[in-house]
NUPA-824171 format. One record per residue (C-alpha): x, y, z. Coordinates in steps of 0.2 Angstrom, whole numbers. Example, Ala and Ser with C-alpha at 12.3 -4.5 7.8 and 13.67 -1.06 7.14 Angstrom:
2
ATOM     c1     c2     c3
ATOM     62    -22     39
ATOM     68     -5     36
***
This chain:
285
ATOM     c1     c2     c3
ATOM    -66    143     51
ATOM    -57    129     43
ATOM    -50    131     26
ATOM    -54    116     14
ATOM    -50    111     -3
ATOM    -62    100    -14
ATOM    -53     87    -25
ATOM    -58     72    -34
ATOM    -50     56    -43
ATOM    -62     51    -56
ATOM    -77     58    -47
ATOM    -73     50    -31
ATOM    -73     67    -22
ATOM    -67     71     -4
ATOM    -65     87      6
ATOM    -46     90     10
ATOM    -40     99     25
ATOM    -21    104     27
ATOM    -17     99     44
ATOM      0    108     44
ATOM    -10    124     45
ATOM    -28    120     51
ATOM    -34    111     66
ATOM    -49     99     66
ATOM    -54     94     84
ATOM    -68     81     79
ATOM    -65     75     61
ATOM    -79     62     62
ATOM    -92     75     65
ATOM    -84     87     52
ATOM    -85     73     39
ATOM   -103     70     42
ATOM   -107     88     41
ATOM    -96     94     27
ATOM    -99     79     16
ATOM   -118     81     15
ATOM   -123     84     -3
ATOM   -138     95      2
ATOM   -132    105     17
ATOM   -113    104     16
ATOM   -100    105      3
ATOM   -104     88     -3
ATOM    -92     73     -5
ATOM    -88     55     -1
ATOM    -79     60     15
ATOM    -65     70     23
ATOM    -47     68     21
ATOM    -34     76     33
ATOM    -16     80     26
ATOM     -5     79     41
ATOM     13     78     46
ATOM     19     60     48
ATOM     18     52     66
ATOM     34     52     76
ATOM     46     38     70
ATOM     37     35     54
ATOM     48     38     38
ATOM     36     47     27
ATOM     34     65     19
ATOM     16     67     26
ATOM      1     57     33
ATOM    -16     55     27
ATOM    -32     51     38
ATOM    -48     47     29
ATOM    -66     48     35
ATOM    -81     42     26
ATOM    -96     52     24
ATOM   -104     43     39
ATOM    -90     49     50
ATOM    -81     31     51
ATOM    -63     31     48
ATOM    -55     20     35
ATOM    -37     14     32
ATOM    -35     19     14
ATOM    -42     27     -2
ATOM    -34     24    -18
ATOM    -42     39    -27
ATOM    -39     50    -11
ATOM    -21     47     -9
ATOM    -18     52    -27
ATOM    -26     69    -23
ATOM    -16     70     -7
ATOM      0     69    -18
ATOM     -6     82    -29
ATOM    -11     94    -15
ATOM      6     91     -6
ATOM     16     95    -22
ATOM      5    109    -29
ATOM      3    118    -12
ATOM     22    117     -7
ATOM     21    103      7
ATOM     32     91     -2
ATOM     41     89    -19
ATOM     48     72    -14
ATOM     49     59    -28
ATOM     44     46    -24
ATOM     32     55    -11
ATOM     30     43      4
ATOM     13     45     12
ATOM      8     37     29
ATOM     -9     29     29
ATOM    -19     17     40
ATOM    -13      3     28
ATOM      6      8     30
ATOM     17     20     21
ATOM     15     20      2
ATOM     26     27    -12
ATOM     19     38    -26
ATOM     27     44    -42
ATOM     18     58    -52
ATOM     19     68    -68
ATOM     17     87    -69
ATOM     10     98    -83
ATOM     17    113    -91
ATOM     11    124    -76
ATOM     21    112    -64
ATOM      5    105    -57
ATOM      2     86    -54
ATOM     -9     78    -67
ATOM     -7     59    -65
ATOM     -1     49    -50
ATOM      5     31    -49
ATOM      3     23    -32
ATOM     13      8    -26
ATOM     -2      0    -16
ATOM      8    -14     -9
ATOM      4    -32     -8
ATOM    -14    -39     -8
ATOM    -20    -49      6
ATOM    -30    -65      2
ATOM    -31    -74     18
ATOM    -49    -73     24
ATOM    -46    -70     43
ATOM    -34    -56     38
ATOM    -46    -47     26
ATOM    -56    -49     38
ATOM    -70    -61     32
ATOM    -78    -72     45
ATOM    -79    -89     36
ATOM    -92    -96     48
ATOM   -105    -85     39
ATOM   -100    -92     21
ATOM   -109   -106     13
ATOM    -94   -114      5
ATOM    -78   -110     -5
ATOM    -70   -116    -21
ATOM    -52   -110    -23
ATOM    -53    -91    -25
ATOM    -72    -90    -25
ATOM    -83    -90     -9
ATOM   -102    -91     -8
ATOM   -113    -82      4
ATOM   -131    -78      5
ATOM   -140    -61      5
ATOM   -158    -62      8
ATOM   -160    -79      1
ATOM   -149    -74    -14
ATOM   -133    -84    -16
ATOM   -118    -74    -22
ATOM   -101    -79    -27
ATOM    -86    -67    -23
ATOM    -68    -66    -22
ATOM    -61    -57     -6
ATOM    -46    -46     -6
ATOM    -39    -33      6
ATOM    -29    -19      0
ATOM    -27    -12     17
ATOM    -46    -12     17
ATOM    -59    -26     14
ATOM    -66    -29     -4
ATOM    -79    -41    -11
ATOM    -77    -44    -30
ATOM    -92    -51    -38
ATOM    -92    -55    -57
ATOM   -108    -52    -67
ATOM   -114    -52    -85
ATOM   -120    -34    -85
ATOM   -115    -22    -72
ATOM   -129    -10    -78
ATOM   -142    -22    -71
ATOM   -136    -22    -53
ATOM   -147    -12    -41
ATOM   -133     -5    -30
ATOM   -145      5    -19
ATOM   -154    -11    -14
ATOM   -140    -24    -12
ATOM   -126    -12     -8
ATOM   -131     -9     11
ATOM   -135    -27     13
ATOM   -118    -33      7
ATOM   -109    -19     17
ATOM   -116    -25     34
ATOM   -117    -44     30
ATOM   -112    -54     45
ATOM    -97    -61     36
ATOM    -88    -44     36
ATOM    -84    -39     54
ATOM    -77    -22     48
ATOM    -90    -20     34
ATOM    -85    -22     16
ATOM    -83    -13      0
ATOM    -93    -22    -14
ATOM    -88    -22    -33
ATOM    -98    -29    -47
ATOM    -87    -32    -62
ATOM    -91    -36    -80
ATOM    -76    -43    -90
ATOM    -74    -35   -107
ATOM    -58    -44   -111
ATOM    -43    -52   -102
ATOM    -36    -34   -101
ATOM    -51    -24    -98
ATOM    -66    -23    -86
ATOM    -81    -12    -81
ATOM    -85    -10    -63
ATOM    -97     -2    -51
ATOM    -95      0    -32
ATOM   -103      2    -16
ATOM    -91      9     -3
ATOM    -93      5     16
ATOM    -98     22     24
ATOM   -101     31      8
ATOM   -113     21     -3
ATOM   -112     21    -22
ATOM    -97     30    -28
ATOM    -90     35    -45
ATOM    -74     27    -42
ATOM    -64     17    -30
ATOM    -45     15    -32
ATOM    -42      2    -19
ATOM    -57     -7    -26
ATOM    -50     -7    -44
ATOM    -34    -14    -36
ATOM    -44    -28    -28
ATOM    -53    -31    -45
ATOM    -36    -33    -53
ATOM    -30    -46    -40
ATOM    -47    -55    -41
ATOM    -46    -57    -59
ATOM    -29    -65    -59
ATOM    -32    -77    -45
ATOM    -49    -82    -53
ATOM    -41    -84    -70
ATOM    -52    -71    -78
ATOM    -40    -57    -82
ATOM    -22    -52    -84
ATOM    -10    -44    -72
ATOM    -11    -28    -82
ATOM    -29    -21    -82
ATOM    -38     -6    -89
ATOM    -53     -3    -78
ATOM    -68      7    -83
ATOM    -77     16    -68
ATOM    -92     27    -68
ATOM    -81     42    -66
ATOM    -67     37    -78
ATOM    -53     25    -81
ATOM    -39     18    -70
ATOM    -23      8    -76
ATOM    -18     -7    -64
ATOM     -4    -19    -64
ATOM      0    -33    -52
ATOM     18    -35    -53
ATOM     23    -54    -52
ATOM     41    -51    -46
ATOM     37    -39    -31
ATOM     19    -45    -28
ATOM     14    -26    -27
ATOM     -1    -18    -36
ATOM      2     -2    -45
ATOM    -12     10    -49
ATOM    -11     25    -61
ATOM    -24     38    -63
ATOM    -28     57    -62
ATOM    -31     69    -48
ATOM    -40     85    -49
ATOM    -42    101    -38
ATOM    -60    108    -39
ATOM    -61    123    -27
ATOM    -56    130    -10
ATOM    -67    138      3
ATOM    -70    140     22
ATOM    -81    130     33
ATOM    -88    137     49
ATOM    -84    128     65
***
């Protein structure tokens, strides 16, 4: 049996396993089985909470697997929940808490409630990457570029996007009304477009004001999700470089709201949002 804890950040839900006490031999297979919303626990994937690797200056390590078993570098909502689990279950009370991820070591500050449990977490997400090759985006599959906007074709439909990496690749597409987007239709086509050698997370964004947007997301390996933390960070950056929004941004997602800030002095993006523990159980292996 493997002991697990179900947690979520704005409805972006994952199954967490404490790797300090539990062993998972095949995390990709476990993620596929346990994430299934009909025959498993149900979630957007599996996150392992582990000791840091040798030589890495961190309090703990996070490994993230999507619902299809593929491993990703980072998850903004997921890392907030890792911080909460580590604090509330006695793995670390460091402040800031330093967590090793596939996108490097990130520093997290947090607030606690009257019961001493973590409620909100602010993550220093580091510097965004805008260079196409480093995101990565294969420019030969693009139709053209103008400053921060790049055009590409999906089944004869021409789309304009701003590409950003926050340790994982994102395509930010601005629309007049996000409610009209058929995510189930276009999401898979965007995810596996030839321009994205490592697939891509796609975000459709409606600007409400310079300080506020509404977004919907299709995540690579998981599909339509209720929130995407790294995606919200990418949207904050994309809004600035395309002159649509400010460096401080309030983001509405289907699962709730996040606060973003792209700091001009450090070039780091800071994300603040909640983390919630739902329940704990045992999974047969």
